[in-house]
Every structure is written in C-alpha cells, then in structure tokens.
N, C-alpha and C positions, 0 to 999 in steps of 0.2 A: 421117726417124723415121716419120712416120704412112705414110708411102708403104712403108716396108718392113713395119710390122705390117699394113698391109693387106694386102699380095701375101701375108704369113705366114699371114694368117686364112684367103683366100681359096683357096691350097695345101690348109691342111688342110679347109677344107669339101668342096672337089673331090675331096680323097684319101676323105673319108665318103662321099660321095655315091657313089664309083666299088665302093667294097667293099659297099656295104647294094646294089647292083643285082647283084654276085656272090651277095653272101647271098641274095635273094629269087629269081635265078637256081637255084639248089640246093636253096631250100625246093620250088620248083614243080616240079622232079624228083623230089624225094621223097615229094610227095605224092598226082605222078601213079605212083609205083612204089606206094604205098599203094592206090589209086584200081583199077590191074589186077590187085593181089591180092584185093581186096574180089571184083572182078568175075570172075575165076577162081574163088572163091569160090562164088558166085552160082551159078555157070553147074553146078558139081557138086552 
C-alpha cells in the first residue's frame, strides 16, 4: 500500500515539474516578444 501511494505521489510530482517547464518556456517566449517590441519602439 505504501509503495502504491509513493508511486502515485512521484507521478504527480513529475507531472507538475513537466508542466512547470512548459509554462516557463512559454513565459520566456512572451518576455522575448515583449523585449523585441520595446527594442523596435526605442529604434523609432
């Protein structure tokens, strides 16, 4: 029983970490686009 609970918790933790990585990657892309727009405005 303890092994099953441990494996379930490990699976949930792993899923959370993988989702967080995707979220941070998306956030990085959004920040990069924002930086590009600020740079374009500065050039004008």
